[in-house]
FISELO-150195 format. One line per 5 residues: their letters; for each residue y, z, x of C-alpha. Coordinates in steps of 0.05 Angstrom, whole numbers, always signed. Example, Ala and Ser with C-alpha at 12.3 -4.5 7.8 and 13.67 -1.06 7.14 Angstrom:
<sites>
AS> -90:+156:+246  -21:+143:+273
</sites>
This chain:
<sites>
MDGRS> +255:-483:+57  +230:-424:+83  +237:-399:+162  +169:-406:+167  +177:-487:+155
MRRSL> +235:-496:+190  +206:-458:+257  +137:-507:+249  +189:-567:+227  +223:-555:+297
IYLLI> +161:-551:+344  +140:-624:+311  +208:-648:+327  +218:-624:+398  +147:-645:+417
IVAIT> +152:-718:+395  +220:-717:+424  +193:-695:+494  +128:-752:+488  +180:-807:+469
AIVFT> +226:-783:+540  +163:-781:+575  +137:-854:+560  +217:-873:+571  +219:-846:+642
LFSDS> +152:-872:+651  +152:-942:+631  +232:-951:+634  +222:-996:+708  +168:-1033:+683
VGGSQ> +198:-1060:+615  +259:-1102:+625  +291:-1068:+684  +321:-1105:+741  +283:-1122:+803
EISIN> +310:-1081:+859  +308:-1115:+937  +337:-1088:+997  +403:-1082:+1023  +377:-1136:+1087
EVVSL> +358:-1188:+1025  +426:-1174:+999  +467:-1185:+1058  +415:-1253:+1072  +448:-1275:+1001
AARGD> +506:-1262:+1009  +505:-1307:+1074  +469:-1371:+1028  +525:-1361:+982  +487:-1338:+931
LAVIE> +524:-1271:+903  +567:-1270:+856  +580:-1198:+842  +564:-1136:+874  +578:-1068:+829
IRGNE> +584:-1009:+869  +559:-948:+839  +559:-892:+897  +498:-906:+935  +467:-955:+876
LDILT> +485:-1034:+877  +481:-1080:+813  +475:-1146:+837  +486:-1214:+793  +473:-1278:+829
VSGEA> +497:-1345:+819  +439:-1370:+784  +455:-1302:+730  +398:-1263:+757  +398:-1184:+760
LTSRK> +381:-1148:+821  +391:-1080:+843  +388:-1040:+903  +415:-979:+940  +449:-964:+1013
ESEAS> +464:-904:+1053  +507:-852:+1024  +559:-868:+1088  +548:-948:+1095  +601:-993:+1066
VVELL> +579:-1060:+1036  +640:-1095:+1062  +626:-1075:+1136  +548:-1087:+1122  +574:-1153:+1102
ERAGV> +631:-1172:+1163  +570:-1150:+1213  +530:-1200:+1182  +593:-1249:+1193  +602:-1250:+1113
DPLTT> +676:-1258:+1095  +678:-1227:+1019  +743:-1270:+1006  +724:-1334:+1029  +657:-1331:+1005
KIEIV> +689:-1309:+931  +646:-1238:+927  +676:-1207:+871  +661:-1137:+896  +670:-1078:+840
VKGSS> +670:-1010:+856  +653:-958:+801  +657:-888:+823  +600:-835:+801  +625:-785:+756
GLSSL> +596:-708:+765  +587:-717:+685  +536:-779:+682  +499:-747:+745  +491:-683:+708
FGILF> +460:-735:+653  +421:-765:+697  +393:-695:+724  +377:-672:+664  +340:-733:+628
NFLPL> +297:-734:+695  +275:-662:+684  +276:-677:+602  +203:-671:+594  +195:-606:+630
IFFGA> +257:-572:+593  +216:-595:+527  +154:-566:+548  +181:-510:+573  +221:-489:+506
ILLFM> +156:-506:+470  +119:-456:+503  +172:-399:+507  +173:-412:+425  +101:-398:+421
MRQAQ> +100:-337:+466  +157:-302:+424  +119:-327:+354  +60:-290:+395  +102:-228:+408
GNSNQ> +138:-226:+337  +204:-246:+320  +234:-189:+348  +207:-197:+415  +158:-142:+421
TFSFG> +136:-148:+491  +203:-115:+508  +208:-65:+446  +141:-24:+436  +172:+42:+450
RSRAR> +235:+25:+400  +231:+63:+328  +201:+20:+274  +238:+60:+219  +271:+33:+163
VATGN> +341:+55:+152  +374:+67:+86  +458:+71:+103  +470:+85:+23  +504:+22:+11
GPTVS> +455:-2:-34  +428:+16:-98  +404:+90:-84  +359:+136:-121  +378:+196:-151
FDDVA> +344:+265:-183  +357:+224:-252  +305:+185:-230  +250:+230:-216  +214:+272:-277
GVEEA> +164:+322:-289  +184:+366:-223  +231:+409:-239  +213:+464:-189  +207:+412:-139
KEDLL> +283:+389:-141  +302:+455:-149  +279:+468:-88  +304:+407:-51  +373:+411:-81
EVVEF> +387:+464:-27  +375:+406:+22  +420:+371:-15  +475:+425:-15  +472:+441:+57
LKFPE> +483:+364:+77  +542:+358:+36  +576:+429:+44  +545:+447:+112  +591:+499:+123
RFLAL> +580:+534:+58  +513:+562:+86  +537:+568:+162  +593:+612:+140  +542:+660:+115
GAKIP> +499:+655:+174  +445:+616:+141  +399:+567:+169  +374:+505:+134  +294:+488:+138
KGVLL> +291:+435:+194  +226:+409:+161  +208:+399:+85  +134:+383:+77  +118:+348:+9
IGPPG> +52:+367:-14  +19:+326:-75  -33:+285:-94  -22:+206:-89  +22:+179:-138
TGKTL> +63:+242:-156  +131:+209:-125  +134:+247:-49  +166:+190:-32  +206:+178:-86
MARAV> +234:+248:-78  +251:+235:-10  +298:+175:-26  +321:+215:-80  +348:+267:-36
SGEAG> +377:+222:+13  +412:+189:-52  +443:+252:-75  +464:+271:-13  +487:+204:+9
VPFFS> +473:+199:+81  +432:+146:+121  +352:+150:+111  +309:+140:+171  +240:+125:+133
ISGSE> +166:+112:+175  +101:+109:+159  +53:+161:+207  +15:+105:+225  +69:+58:+254
FVEMF> +80:+109:+315  +10:+97:+351  -6:+24:+377  -58:+7:+426  -13:+26:+491
VGVGA> -9:+97:+521  +52:+122:+512  +90:+80:+453  +79:+129:+399  +123:+187:+437
SRVRD> +164:+133:+453  +178:+114:+393  +191:+182:+363  +242:+199:+416  +267:+127:+397
LFDQA> +276:+157:+321  +309:+224:+333  +359:+197:+379  +382:+149:+327  +384:+208:+283
KRNSP> +423:+249:+325  +474:+191:+332  +478:+184:+255  +480:+246:+234  +484:+286:+183
CIVFV> +422:+238:+165  +354:+250:+143  +289:+221:+182  +223:+212:+124  +150:+208:+157
DEIDA> +104:+184:+103  +37:+203:+107  +47:+249:+165  -32:+261:+168  -35:+200:+198
VGRHR> -4:+233:+275  -7:+314:+245  -84:+329:+243  -108:+385:+290  -109:+374:+357
GAGLG> -175:+372:+397  -209:+338:+344  -196:+268:+358  -247:+224:+406  -197:+225:+473
GGHDE> -196:+299:+474  -131:+326:+498  -120:+258:+525  -117:+226:+456  -52:+182:+447
REQTL> -45:+211:+372  -44:+278:+398  +12:+256:+444  +52:+220:+393  +39:+291:+359
NQILV> +64:+338:+416  +133:+292:+419  +147:+306:+350  +126:+378:+358  +180:+382:+418
EMDGF> +234:+339:+379  +229:+388:+319  +243:+446:+365  +298:+406:+406  +341:+401:+350
ETGTN> +411:+428:+369  +440:+485:+316  +496:+440:+294  +452:+381:+293  +447:+365:+214
VIVLA> +385:+331:+216  +332:+346:+164  +258:+320:+170  +214:+303:+103  +144:+288:+112
ATNRP> +94:+273:+58  +17:+284:+59  -33:+297:-1  -79:+329:+55  -46:+399:+79
DILDP> -107:+427:+101  -120:+374:+169  -51:+383:+187  -36:+422:+258  -24:+499:+248
ALLRP> +40:+489:+295  +68:+429:+259  +73:+486:+198  +105:+545:+234  +171:+562:+215
GRFDR> +220:+531:+258  +182:+464:+249  +162:+453:+177  +194:+520:+148  +196:+494:+72
RVTLD> +128:+469:+30  +143:+436:-34  +80:+416:-85  +81:+365:-130  +27:+373:-176
NPDIR> +8:+325:-233  +61:+332:-287  +48:+373:-354  +60:+348:-419  +136:+360:-413
GRKQI> +136:+327:-351  +95:+262:-373  +136:+251:-433  +204:+259:-381  +169:+200:-340
LEVHS> +145:+155:-394  +222:+166:-412  +248:+147:-355  +201:+85:-342  +212:+56:-412
KGKPL> +287:+55:-400  +316:-18:-407  +242:-34:-450  +246:-58:-525  +195:-5:-558
SADVD> +181:-5:-628  +211:+48:-676  +133:+76:-686  +123:+90:-610  +117:+159:-599
LELVA> +116:+175:-529  +98:+257:-536  +36:+236:-568  +21:+183:-508  +35:+243:-468
RQTVG> -23:+282:-496  -68:+237:-487  -51:+221:-419  -74:+293:-390  -84:+286:-309
FSGAD> -40:+222:-304  -2:+225:-243  +72:+198:-240  +53:+131:-211  -5:+131:-263
LANLV> +50:+130:-332  +92:+73:-293  +32:+28:-293  +14:+49:-365  +89:+31:-381
NESAI> +83:-32:-350  +10:-59:-376  +42:-41:-439  +98:-94:-430  +48:-132:-399
LAARQ> +5:-135:-463  +64:-151:-509  +87:-212:-467  +17:-234:-469  +17:-231:-542
NQKEI> +91:-260:-551  +119:-196:-581  +193:-176:-578  +178:-104:-578  +122:-48:-545
GPQEF> +89:-25:-602  +35:+39:-601  -28:-6:-593  +0:-34:-534  +1:+45:-499
YESID> -68:+60:-530  -95:-1:-506  -61:+9:-432  -93:+77:-434  -157:+52:-437
RVTAG> -152:-1:-393  -123:+54:-334  -171:+98:-352  -238:+64:-363  -210:-19:-349
PARKT> -203:-78:-392  -252:-89:-447  -308:-137:-431  -309:-188:-500  -348:-232:-462
RRIND> -409:-188:-459  -464:-198:-507  -514:-152:-523  -577:-140:-565  -566:-113:-630
REKRM> -628:-55:-610  -587:-39:-539  -519:-34:-583  -549:+10:-641  -568:+53:-576
TAYHE> -505:+56:-559  -472:+67:-616  -523:+137:-619  -510:+149:-555  -436:+164:-557
SGHAL> -446:+188:-630  -488:+245:-590  -437:+258:-550  -381:+256:-594  -420:+303:-639
VAHML> -441:+352:-601  -368:+363:-568  -335:+366:-648  -392:+426:-665  -377:+473:-606
PEADP> -322:+509:-613  -302:+514:-531  -308:+436:-521  -243:+399:-529  -225:+351:-587
VAKVT> -259:+291:-594  -191:+229:-588  -233:+165:-589  -300:+136:-585  -313:+64:-580
IVARG> -377:+17:-560  -326:-33:-533  -358:-54:-457  -304:-34:-405  -315:-28:-327
HSGGF> -393:-11:-315  -403:+26:-388  -416:+2:-450  -378:+48:-490  -340:+116:-469
TKTIP> -323:+184:-510  -254:+210:-493  -235:+288:-509  -166:+310:-501  -148:+389:-492
TEDRS> -104:+411:-537  -64:+442:-492  -53:+430:-406  -93:+483:-379  -102:+504:-304
LITRN> -160:+549:-318  -232:+537:-348  -276:+583:-366  -351:+592:-371  -358:+574:-440
QLEAR> -312:+512:-436  -361:+492:-376  -422:+503:-410  -393:+463:-477  -382:+408:-423
LAMAM> -451:+412:-401  -472:+402:-474  -433:+349:-488  -459:+319:-428  -536:+313:-450
GGRVA> -513:+292:-524  -520:+222:-500  -587:+224:-476  -604:+275:-524  -589:+227:-586
EELVF> -624:+168:-555  -688:+211:-547  -688:+238:-622  -669:+171:-657  -720:+126:-620
GEITT> -767:+165:-585  -753:+147:-515  -699:+154:-455  -662:+88:-424  -620:+98:-367
GASND> -551:+101:-395  -553:+172:-385  -543:+171:-308  -478:+174:-301  -473:+237:-346
LEQAT> -534:+266:-315  -497:+262:-247  -437:+296:-280  -478:+350:-314  -514:+365:-245
NIAQM> -453:+369:-206  -421:+411:-263  -479:+460:-252  -483:+465:-181  -411:+487:-181
MVTRY> -420:+535:-231  -474:+571:-187  -448:+553:-123  -373:+556:-126  -353:+594:-188
GMSKK> -403:+647:-177  -412:+635:-263  -497:+655:-246  -515:+737:-273  -576:+725:-229
LGPRT> -542:+704:-160  -481:+744:-175  -412:+730:-161  -419:+703:-96  -398:+627:-63
FGKRE> -462:+597:-27  -445:+546:+40  -393:+535:+82  -361:+460:+78  -349:+435:+148
EMVFL> -310:+361:+150  -294:+332:+210  -212:+338:+212  -211:+271:+252  -248:+232:+199
GREIS> -210:+271:+138  -277:+284:+102  -336:+331:+87  -398:+317:+136  -438:+370:+131
EQRDY> -448:+438:+89  -471:+504:+131  -525:+541:+89  -507:+617:+92  -565:+635:+50
SDRVA> -640:+637:+54  -693:+589:+34  -703:+636:-23  -643:+641:-53  -646:+571:-48
KTIDE> -703:+560:-84  -656:+616:-134  -594:+569:-133  -641:+501:-160  -671:+548:-217
EVRRL> -604:+567:-233  -575:+497:-240  -639:+478:-280  -636:+533:-323  -560:+517:-343
IQTAY> -576:+436:-354  -641:+465:-394  -596:+511:-437  -544:+454:-451  -596:+407:-466
DTAKR> -630:+448:-509  -566:+464:-540  -544:+388:-554  -615:+379:-582  -607:+431:-636
ILTEE> -541:+414:-653  -556:+336:-669  -623:+354:-701  -584:+398:-755  -538:+351:-759
RVRLD> -574:+284:-755  -547:+254:-823  -477:+253:-798  -503:+223:-733  -534:+171:-770
HISDY> -467:+167:-809  -424:+163:-744  -470:+117:-712  -469:+58:-766  -395:+63:-770
LLEHE> -391:+50:-700  -436:-9:-712  -392:-33:-761  -322:-17:-727  -333:-1:-655
TIDEE> -289:+45:-657  -263:+113:-684  -194:+133:-670  -171:+206:-674  -146:+200:-738
QVPDL> -214:+180:-769  -245:+227:-739  -237:+293:-794  -257:+248:-845  -320:+223:-806
FDAPF> -342:+287:-768  -323:+340:-822  -361:+306:-886  -415:+348:-929  -482:+331:-903
DAPPA> -492:+302:-976  -434:+259:-983  -433:+187:-981  -414:+149:-928  -341:+143:-907
AGMSP> -302:+76:-930  -323:+20:-892  -388:+54:-881  -452:+29:-907  -520:+76:-926
VPAPV> -563:+91:-870  -640:+87:-886  -686:+145:-866  -704:+147:-796  -779:+122:-785
PGD> -809:+172:-732  -823:+134:-669  -757:+86:-682
</sites>
């Protein structure tokens, strides 16, 4: 039984007990109780000789008559029963009335009082319990200003630099922080000052939080972890109070590390919020700035923060003396991806034919989190098929699942749509294969995944950070290849190329307005992007050019797309036989892997179809 079930059972028990006590208190006198008489009637019964026993308990009298009837009565606190009987002319000795005196103990009186107030006690307990549940288990009514940071003391399992792969440069930068926390005297002897704050910058999933935990694990010091959003509440001043409490705890546990995840939640530019300078978020940021400035020289407290939006942070937060150092964690290269795959594959049974380097080459653009998810998906697929080991097919299938989604095997399409899809994807692949500046074709499939009826995947031979104009023009031509193939073979166009057209338009616009790749407009950019810092996204673009230039931009974008269209049409017209061969193979086998590309794409024009292919009849005009 969990804690919630126990609390619920306790509430039900208290309600039942309270109801029972109320019923017993209200009806105890009327159900089976003794008749109460006055003290004068007691004296009259004694005078007639009808009393046998008088039991005295404080001011309470329990009376038993000669006939066996039980009665009760009350007397004044200072009155004596014997004296009352003697005044009435009744001698207890001669009448043979047995008088028994039983003292009223303090404990029984206390029990009586508690029993009388039992309903109120239980109802009060129920009300208090419900209020505590509404406020939270930690009595949040009186702890709004307390820090919500989670503390790791290092006694449990820790993360080390060995658990973080693919970010060697970041490790080297953060190793200095670890050395300072371990051996501060080494730096102080030379007059060196360790940075007060280190800002971890990188896209989502690159391992910023994991790296912060690795620093803590390597240094062996307490680790205070909190998210930026946990500072801000609906009550004014709560965020600043939590900041003060957090840094007070950190100073008491020095040396230690304070890690603020997603610091952009409270660290955005001041003055950009809806409440101006009185915005609660800005008050929290001001307190963070004050606390980081207020560190004593001998206080070994390092503040780590992570964000994927360094452009929207307040400049005061980034100045020297606060976050002095910035460590960038980018998506890993092929060597880093292989190392990450090796880390996440530890303890998992991989088959002997699994080549992690080949997997790393096919996962260009994957972050560390994507690769961890890839390995986990592969293990799930192997377990689903009751396999003892994870094979290469599970890895390749997981790559497609991560990038395009799971295969929709139950989707039914007619033969004409399937044939159109085959020619569409063949057009993409053939254009990419025939252009030397395009990335090599790695996979072509007409198996529906996600919202697409198929896809063509190209993989660069090496990681690159710069893209040339020729490479962008090759991407444009490849994007137009599907539409051109549909028009060339079927004499009509479909909606299947909508996403291709969108991508081509975006590439062409970026080439003209951002990259300065237009010969007519020259090497300059057009338009200033504006964004609401408080919202964190672009909302408009300021035009810094005339209407005449805008017309020229549109013409240049159209020219680039039309040139790409013409290039794709020329290639597919010249390679029509090869296009038919590839499409027919896709119709029969649904997928072309990287190993099959040379046999299908580099065969002579007059060569017979590749193995497993059936001859394609000559195309009929207008088909």
